[in-house]
C-alpha positions as CSV (number, residue, x, y, z in Angstrom):
1,M,-58.8,-17.9,-38.5
2,D,-59.2,-17.4,-34.8
3,K,-57.2,-14.8,-32.9
4,S,-54.8,-17.3,-31.3
5,K,-53.7,-18.7,-34.6
6,R,-53.4,-15.4,-36.3
7,L,-51.2,-14.2,-33.4
8,L,-49.1,-17.3,-33.8
9,L,-48.6,-16.6,-37.5
10,I,-47.6,-13.0,-37.0
11,V,-45.4,-13.4,-33.9
12,G,-43.8,-16.6,-35.4
13,T,-42.0,-14.2,-37.8
14,A,-39.6,-13.4,-34.9
15,W,-38.3,-17.0,-34.8
16,M,-38.2,-17.2,-38.6
17,I,-36.2,-14.0,-39.0
18,D,-33.8,-15.0,-36.2
19,A,-33.2,-18.4,-37.8
20,L,-32.8,-17.0,-41.3
21,D,-30.1,-14.6,-40.1
22,V,-28.1,-17.3,-38.0
23,A,-28.4,-19.8,-40.9
24,L,-27.2,-17.3,-43.6
25,L,-24.3,-16.3,-41.5
26,S,-23.2,-20.0,-41.2
27,F,-23.4,-20.2,-45.0
28,M,-21.4,-17.0,-45.4
29,M,-18.6,-17.9,-43.2
30,P,-16.7,-20.3,-45.6
31,L,-17.0,-17.4,-48.2
32,L,-15.8,-14.8,-45.8
33,K,-12.9,-16.9,-44.9
34,T,-11.8,-17.0,-48.4
35,Q,-12.6,-13.4,-49.3
36,W,-10.8,-11.9,-46.4
37,S,-8.3,-14.6,-45.7
38,L,-9.5,-15.4,-42.2
39,N,-8.2,-18.3,-40.0
40,E,-10.5,-20.4,-37.9
41,T,-10.2,-18.3,-34.7
42,Q,-11.1,-15.1,-36.7
43,L,-14.0,-16.9,-38.2
44,G,-15.1,-17.8,-34.8
45,F,-15.1,-14.1,-33.8
46,V,-17.4,-13.3,-36.7
47,G,-20.0,-15.7,-35.2
48,A,-19.4,-14.5,-31.7
49,V,-19.8,-10.8,-32.2
50,T,-23.5,-11.3,-33.3
51,S,-24.2,-13.2,-30.1
52,I,-22.7,-10.4,-28.0
53,G,-25.3,-8.1,-29.6
54,M,-28.1,-10.5,-29.0
55,M,-27.0,-10.9,-25.4
56,I,-27.5,-7.1,-24.9
57,G,-30.7,-7.0,-26.9
58,A,-32.2,-9.9,-24.9
59,L,-31.4,-8.3,-21.6
60,L,-32.7,-4.8,-22.5
61,C,-35.6,-5.5,-24.7
62,G,-37.1,-8.1,-22.3
63,K,-37.2,-5.5,-19.5
64,F,-38.4,-2.8,-21.9
65,S,-41.3,-5.0,-22.9
66,D,-42.5,-5.3,-19.3
67,R,-42.5,-1.5,-19.0
68,F,-43.5,-0.3,-22.5
69,G,-45.5,-3.2,-24.0
70,R,-44.6,-6.2,-26.1
71,K,-45.9,-4.9,-29.4
72,R,-43.9,-1.7,-29.5
73,V,-40.5,-3.4,-28.5
74,L,-41.1,-6.3,-30.9
75,T,-41.8,-3.8,-33.8
76,W,-38.6,-1.7,-33.2
77,T,-36.3,-4.7,-32.9
78,L,-37.3,-5.7,-36.4
79,V,-36.7,-2.1,-37.7
80,L,-33.2,-2.3,-36.3
81,F,-32.6,-5.7,-37.8
82,S,-33.8,-4.7,-41.3
83,L,-31.7,-1.6,-41.5
84,S,-28.6,-3.2,-40.4
85,N,-28.9,-6.0,-43.0
86,F,-29.1,-3.4,-45.7
87,A,-26.0,-1.9,-44.4
88,L,-24.3,-5.3,-44.2
89,A,-24.5,-5.6,-47.9
90,F,-22.1,-2.7,-48.2
91,A,-19.6,-3.8,-45.6
92,P,-16.1,-3.0,-47.2
93,N,-14.0,-5.2,-44.9
94,I,-14.3,-7.6,-41.9
95,T,-14.1,-4.8,-39.3
96,W,-17.2,-3.1,-40.7
97,F,-18.9,-6.5,-41.2
98,M,-18.4,-7.4,-37.5
99,L,-19.6,-3.9,-36.3
100,I,-22.8,-4.2,-38.4
101,R,-23.3,-7.7,-37.2
102,F,-23.2,-6.5,-33.6
103,I,-25.9,-4.0,-34.3
104,T,-27.9,-6.7,-36.0
105,G,-27.5,-8.9,-33.0
106,I,-29.1,-6.3,-30.7
107,G,-32.3,-6.4,-32.8
108,L,-32.3,-10.2,-33.2
109,G,-31.6,-10.8,-29.5
110,G,-34.5,-8.5,-28.5
111,E,-37.0,-10.3,-30.6
112,L,-37.3,-13.8,-29.2
113,P,-37.8,-13.2,-25.4
114,V,-40.4,-10.5,-26.2
115,A,-42.2,-12.7,-28.7
116,A,-42.3,-15.6,-26.2
117,A,-43.5,-13.3,-23.5
118,L,-46.3,-12.0,-25.7
119,I,-47.6,-15.5,-26.5
120,A,-47.3,-16.6,-23.0
121,D,-49.3,-13.6,-21.8
122,R,-52.3,-14.7,-24.0
123,N,-52.4,-18.4,-23.3
124,V,-52.3,-20.6,-20.2
125,G,-51.5,-24.2,-19.3
126,Q,-50.8,-26.9,-21.9
127,H,-52.2,-24.6,-24.6
128,R,-49.6,-22.0,-23.8
129,S,-46.8,-24.6,-24.0
130,K,-48.1,-26.0,-27.3
131,M,-48.4,-22.5,-28.8
132,L,-44.8,-21.6,-27.7
133,V,-43.4,-24.8,-29.3
134,L,-45.3,-24.1,-32.5
135,A,-44.1,-20.5,-32.6
136,D,-40.5,-21.8,-32.2
137,S,-41.1,-24.1,-35.2
138,F,-41.0,-21.0,-37.4
139,W,-37.3,-21.3,-36.7
140,A,-37.1,-24.3,-39.0
141,Y,-38.9,-22.3,-41.8
142,G,-36.3,-19.5,-41.4
143,W,-33.5,-22.0,-41.6
144,I,-35.1,-23.6,-44.7
145,I,-35.4,-20.2,-46.5
146,A,-31.8,-19.5,-45.7
147,S,-30.7,-22.8,-47.1
148,L,-32.6,-22.1,-50.3
149,L,-31.1,-18.6,-50.6
150,A,-27.7,-20.1,-50.0
151,F,-28.2,-22.8,-52.6
152,L,-29.9,-20.7,-55.3
153,V,-28.6,-17.1,-54.6
154,I,-25.2,-17.0,-53.0
155,P,-23.3,-19.2,-55.5
156,H,-24.5,-17.0,-58.3
157,F,-24.9,-13.4,-56.9
158,G,-22.8,-13.5,-53.7
159,W,-23.6,-13.1,-50.0
160,R,-24.3,-9.4,-50.2
161,V,-27.5,-9.8,-52.4
162,A,-28.6,-12.5,-49.8
163,A,-28.2,-9.8,-47.1
164,I,-30.4,-7.5,-49.1
165,L,-33.1,-10.1,-49.6
166,T,-33.1,-10.9,-45.9
167,A,-33.7,-7.1,-45.1
168,L,-36.6,-7.1,-47.6
169,L,-38.1,-10.1,-45.9
170,A,-37.8,-8.4,-42.6
171,A,-39.5,-5.3,-43.9
172,Y,-42.4,-7.5,-45.0
173,A,-42.6,-9.0,-41.4
174,F,-42.6,-5.4,-40.1
175,V,-45.8,-4.6,-42.0
176,L,-47.4,-7.8,-40.6
177,R,-46.6,-6.8,-37.1
178,Q,-48.7,-3.6,-37.5
179,H,-51.7,-5.8,-37.1
180,L,-50.6,-7.1,-33.7
181,P,-53.0,-6.3,-30.9
182,D,-51.9,-3.6,-28.5
183,D,-50.8,-6.1,-26.0
184,R,-49.1,-4.1,-23.3
185,A,-48.1,-6.0,-20.2
186,K,-50.4,-5.4,-17.2
187,T,-49.3,-2.7,-14.8
188,P,-47.0,-4.5,-12.5
189,T,-47.5,-4.2,-8.7
190,V,-43.8,-3.3,-8.5
191,T,-41.5,-2.0,-11.2
192,P,-39.8,-5.0,-12.9
193,T,-36.1,-5.0,-12.1
194,F,-33.3,-7.6,-12.5
195,S,-33.0,-7.7,-8.7
196,T,-36.5,-9.1,-8.5
197,L,-35.2,-12.3,-10.3
198,M,-32.7,-12.7,-7.5
199,S,-35.4,-12.6,-4.7
200,P,-35.9,-15.8,-2.6
201,N,-39.0,-16.7,-4.7
202,Y,-37.2,-16.7,-8.1
203,K,-33.5,-16.9,-7.6
204,K,-33.0,-20.7,-7.8
205,R,-35.3,-21.2,-10.8
206,F,-33.9,-18.2,-12.7
207,M,-30.2,-19.3,-12.1
208,M,-31.1,-22.9,-13.1
209,V,-33.1,-22.2,-16.2
210,S,-30.4,-19.7,-17.2
211,L,-27.7,-22.2,-16.9
212,I,-29.7,-24.6,-19.2
213,W,-30.1,-21.8,-21.7
214,F,-26.4,-21.2,-21.5
215,I,-25.6,-24.9,-22.3
216,V,-28.3,-25.2,-25.0
217,M,-27.2,-22.1,-26.9
218,L,-23.5,-22.8,-26.6
219,T,-23.9,-26.3,-28.1
220,Y,-26.5,-25.2,-30.7
221,Y,-24.6,-22.3,-32.1
222,G,-21.2,-24.2,-31.8
223,I,-22.7,-27.0,-33.9
224,F,-25.0,-25.3,-36.4
225,L,-23.1,-22.1,-37.1
226,W,-20.2,-24.3,-38.1
227,L,-22.1,-27.1,-39.9
228,P,-21.4,-26.1,-43.4
229,S,-17.7,-25.4,-42.6
230,V,-17.5,-28.8,-40.8
231,L,-18.8,-30.5,-43.9
232,V,-16.3,-28.7,-46.1
233,L,-13.5,-29.7,-43.8
234,R,-14.6,-33.3,-44.4
235,G,-14.1,-33.0,-48.1
236,F,-17.5,-32.0,-49.3
237,S,-17.8,-29.1,-51.8
238,I,-19.7,-26.0,-50.6
239,V,-22.6,-26.7,-52.9
240,H,-23.0,-30.2,-51.6
241,S,-22.7,-29.0,-47.9
242,L,-25.5,-26.5,-48.6
243,G,-27.7,-29.3,-50.0
244,Y,-27.0,-31.5,-47.0
245,T,-27.9,-28.6,-44.6
246,L,-31.2,-28.0,-46.4
247,A,-32.1,-31.7,-45.8
248,M,-31.1,-31.4,-42.2
249,S,-33.1,-28.2,-41.8
250,I,-36.3,-29.8,-43.0
251,A,-35.8,-32.5,-40.3
252,Q,-36.4,-29.7,-37.7
253,L,-40.2,-29.6,-38.4
254,P,-41.2,-33.0,-37.2
255,G,-39.0,-32.5,-34.1
256,Y,-41.2,-29.4,-33.3
257,Y,-44.5,-30.9,-34.2
258,L,-43.9,-34.1,-32.2
259,A,-42.9,-32.0,-29.2
260,A,-46.1,-29.9,-29.6
261,Y,-48.2,-33.1,-29.8
262,L,-46.6,-34.8,-26.7
263,I,-47.0,-31.8,-24.5
264,A,-50.5,-32.9,-23.6
265,K,-49.2,-36.5,-22.7
266,V,-45.7,-36.0,-21.1
267,S,-44.5,-33.4,-18.6
268,L,-42.3,-30.7,-20.0
269,K,-39.3,-31.7,-17.9
270,K,-39.5,-35.3,-19.1
271,L,-40.0,-34.3,-22.6
272,L,-37.0,-31.9,-22.6
273,T,-34.9,-34.6,-21.0
274,V,-35.7,-37.1,-23.8
275,Y,-35.0,-34.5,-26.5
276,I,-31.6,-33.6,-24.9
277,L,-30.7,-37.3,-24.7
278,G,-31.6,-37.5,-28.3
279,T,-29.3,-34.5,-29.1
280,I,-26.5,-36.3,-27.2
281,V,-26.8,-39.5,-29.2
282,T,-27.0,-37.9,-32.6
283,S,-24.1,-35.5,-31.7
284,L,-21.9,-38.5,-30.9
285,V,-22.9,-40.2,-34.2
286,F,-22.4,-37.0,-36.3
287,G,-19.0,-36.3,-34.6
288,L,-17.7,-39.8,-35.5
289,A,-19.3,-40.2,-38.9
290,N,-17.2,-40.3,-42.0
291,Q,-19.7,-41.6,-44.6
292,T,-22.1,-39.4,-46.5
293,T,-25.3,-41.4,-45.5
294,V,-24.4,-41.5,-41.9
295,I,-23.6,-37.7,-41.8
296,L,-26.9,-37.0,-43.5
297,I,-29.0,-39.2,-41.2
298,S,-27.3,-38.2,-37.9
299,G,-27.3,-34.5,-39.0
300,A,-31.1,-34.8,-39.6
301,G,-31.5,-36.4,-36.2
302,L,-29.4,-33.7,-34.6
303,S,-31.7,-31.0,-36.1
304,F,-34.8,-33.0,-35.0
305,F,-33.8,-33.3,-31.3
306,D,-31.8,-30.1,-30.8
307,L,-34.4,-27.7,-32.2
308,G,-37.2,-29.6,-30.5
309,A,-35.3,-29.2,-27.2
310,W,-35.0,-25.5,-27.8
311,G,-38.8,-25.2,-28.4
312,I,-39.6,-27.1,-25.1
313,L,-37.2,-24.9,-23.2
314,I,-39.0,-21.8,-24.6
315,A,-42.3,-23.3,-23.4
316,I,-40.9,-24.0,-19.9
317,T,-39.2,-20.6,-19.2
318,P,-42.1,-18.1,-19.3
319,S,-44.3,-20.4,-17.2
320,L,-41.9,-20.1,-14.3
321,F,-42.5,-16.3,-13.8
322,P,-45.5,-14.0,-13.5
323,Q,-46.6,-11.7,-16.3
324,A,-45.3,-8.6,-14.5
325,I,-41.7,-9.8,-14.8
326,R,-42.0,-12.4,-17.6
327,G,-40.3,-10.3,-20.2
328,T,-37.5,-9.4,-17.8
329,A,-37.0,-13.0,-16.8
330,M,-37.2,-14.3,-20.3
331,G,-34.8,-11.7,-21.7
332,A,-32.3,-12.1,-18.8
333,A,-32.3,-16.0,-19.1
334,Q,-31.8,-15.8,-22.8
335,S,-29.2,-13.2,-22.3
336,V,-27.2,-15.7,-20.2
337,G,-27.8,-18.2,-23.0
338,R,-26.5,-15.6,-25.6
339,L,-23.3,-15.7,-23.5
340,G,-23.1,-19.3,-24.3
341,A,-23.9,-18.6,-27.9
342,T,-21.0,-16.1,-27.9
343,I,-18.5,-18.6,-26.5
344,G,-19.7,-21.5,-28.7
345,P,-18.6,-20.4,-32.2
346,F,-15.3,-18.9,-31.0
347,M,-14.6,-22.0,-28.9
348,V,-15.1,-24.3,-32.0
349,G,-12.8,-22.2,-34.1
350,W,-10.2,-22.1,-31.5
351,L,-10.4,-25.9,-30.8
352,L,-10.1,-26.6,-34.5
353,D,-7.0,-24.4,-34.8
354,L,-5.5,-26.3,-31.9
355,K,-6.1,-29.6,-33.9
356,F,-8.6,-30.7,-31.3
357,G,-10.6,-32.6,-34.0
358,I,-14.3,-32.5,-34.8
359,S,-15.1,-35.6,-32.8
360,G,-13.3,-34.1,-29.8
361,V,-15.5,-30.9,-30.1
362,F,-18.7,-33.0,-30.3
363,G,-17.6,-35.0,-27.3
364,L,-17.3,-31.8,-25.3
365,F,-20.8,-30.8,-26.2
366,V,-22.1,-34.2,-25.2
367,G,-20.6,-33.6,-21.7
368,L,-22.2,-30.1,-21.4
369,L,-25.6,-31.5,-22.4
370,L,-25.4,-34.2,-19.7
371,I,-24.9,-31.4,-17.2
372,A,-28.0,-29.7,-18.6
373,I,-30.0,-32.7,-17.9
374,V,-28.9,-32.9,-14.3
375,V,-29.7,-29.2,-13.7
376,L,-33.1,-29.6,-15.3
377,I,-34.0,-32.5,-13.0
378,I,-32.7,-31.2,-9.8
379,G,-33.0,-27.4,-10.2
380,V,-36.1,-26.5,-12.2
381,P,-39.5,-26.8,-10.7
382,S,-42.3,-28.3,-12.8
383,P,-43.8,-25.5,-15.0
384,D,-47.3,-26.9,-14.3
385,T,-47.0,-26.1,-10.5
386,G,-44.3,-23.4,-11.0
387,D,-46.7,-21.2,-13.1
388,A,-49.3,-21.3,-10.4
389,H,-46.7,-20.6,-7.6
390,A,-45.3,-17.7,-9.6
391,I,-48.4,-15.6,-9.6
392,D,-47.5,-13.3,-6.7
393,L,-44.5,-11.1,-6.3
């Protein structure tokens, strides 16, 4: 196996672990609601608190990786995640659960921007974009593993055992990462700071790509963190809703692989536009569907397009900035996105409590995604030229 593929397999665990955690939380939420008598708004806070931690983790760890090296930071984020999941299994009440989830989020949020920067550092051009999309495809495997755990473990042994198994899997990934190359970022010509991102060379692209991240994460977490609960609200039993979610999770894989294939044939901006449009159409259908077959097909389509869009955006973002500030830029942009991820789950719970309706929630998401397309077209430079332009500070 060549070094590039080996690096992909090891670093891809960042996406797998992140997805595993997010998916398991979505499966736990209906059980937590019953166990601790939570209303929809309180349940939204449970999802939001993790995203607050991820926002802080992305902001700090991206910057730290520019200063201290990708491998070191990537390793310690996983240690934090693993230990906090062990602790989660012993949470006595919802207050402790949320506190531990906040700490977990710091580790999770720090992983992805650093992992993306590491892959971007070691590849260029279309190959870089392809490798980043393929790395993001590990998200689907994490979601599939979580679905299997939820289907086979949680109904029989409870969510606490699932949390312990997640921590054990993270410990195995930690062992794998000991074989990462010592891939410190090159010594920058200036110390990477957040103010650099607001310089004339980078201000517009940083703000525009951050806004897209905000919308993509708000809609993604708002939709998928609530997906099992939405199916339960529509009259499906929890076991059946987990089965549907597993099928929808598998649909993510062809979405990623098709995007990786098309990168050599279509510009990243056009490809992302198509995937966001696909997300819009499938969101509308899912929001209005009331038959099992339509829910399953539209949910699978939503997974296909939404996760593919996420992968393409991950390919675009590091290419807009030079290596010296790439971790800082990626972390800061995803931190803005995590703000959207924080708002999304809470907003869905609040709107459902206000009897806004599932179709109304999905309609709001469609409007936000249309805004993202406009921002992408007019505000983000082509990564092909942007990467070359972004060499000098």
